[in-house]
Residue, then its C-alpha position, 0 to 999 in steps of 0.5 A: m739862686a732859686y731851686t727848680f723842680p723836681l729837686t734833684r737827689a743831691d738837692f734834697f733826698a740824698g742829704l737826709t739822714i734817715e732813721t726809718c722809711t717805707f718804700d711800697l708799690p701798692e696795688v690799684v685793683e678792683i675786686s668782685r665776686t661772682a655767683a659761682g664764688e669766684v673772686l675776680t681782680a682787675d688793675l684799675g690804674p698804674r701802680l705807683w711807688r710811695g713811702r714814708i720817711t722818718l728822720p732821727f733826733l737832729t739839732h735844731a739848726e739841722a732840722e730847720a734846714v730840712k724843714a726849709k726844704l720840706h716847706l718848699v716842696r710842700g707847695g703846688g707844683a713842687s716835686l722831688l726825685v726819690y730813690p730807695p734809701q734801703k737799697p740804693a745799688p745792686v746787691i753785687d755793687p753796693t758803692g757802684a765801684v763795679l759798674g765804674g763808667a759802664s753805661p747800661a741801657i735797655n737792650a730788649l723788652s718783652a710783654n711789658r714784664e721783662m727786659k734785658l739790659e746791655g752795656l754792663p761789665v761781664g758777669y754783672r748781676i741784676s739780682e732779685g730786688d735790685f732797682l733800676s730807672f730810666a726815662y721814657g716818653s716825650n712831652p713830657t718825659r717821665r721817669a720809670l723806676h722798676q724792681a727786679v723779680t728775677a735775676g739777669t746776668a750780664s754775658g761776655s758781651g755785656i747783655t743780660n738774659f731777660f729778667e722780669v720787673v715790677p711795676a709793668i713796663r709802661p708804653g714809651a719805654a724804648i730800646g737804648a734808653a740809658v738806665t740808672l742802677i745807682k740811686p735809681y729814682c722816681k719823680a714824686v710829690v709830697i702828699p698833702g697833710s703828711v708832713n710831721p714837723g717834729i718836736a723841738a725839746g732841749l738841744y734836739t728836734s725829733g720826729i720829723s717825717f713825711a710821705w711821698q707819692q710817685t707822679l708820672r708827670 
């Protein structure tokens, strides 16, 4: 059966054996200097996650299986779901066992920078650097991926204090939206021209890599 886009985490990204990766949120900022020597900055657009994935030595069969899906997802209109492989779960809960069957959701939002979560086990902690994602908006529905800048801990009612996240929370984020804490993800595209197909030598192929960029559509 043919794949549909975006490729799910299980379809592609979760199956990769990753040797090295980058996972960044580059600024989109204009800078100017006044006659008085002030340096002024201004945001020019939304900040989007991006990164590069490099794979280790693979058998030729393993390498070609990966490259087949890379060929697929490099095409026009193709996309995939990407999560931070270097930190796929909260510090307190690396396997997701503590979260268990809990269903976290957005409880409150403040100033496009802070949020509270609800539906968490008592004492569950969102630590600095943890990632989370949720759906927002409609026509189309988009996927937000955020990183905690400050910490939040669930009270006896399962609700955290306000904690700050990056990037800014975009319009359309709604109270009650379900939140993903284990392998939180964004929708992404492979950056054209970024794929290195690797070099086959002897029994192995090495050097396969590609870069990706978050997309909001």
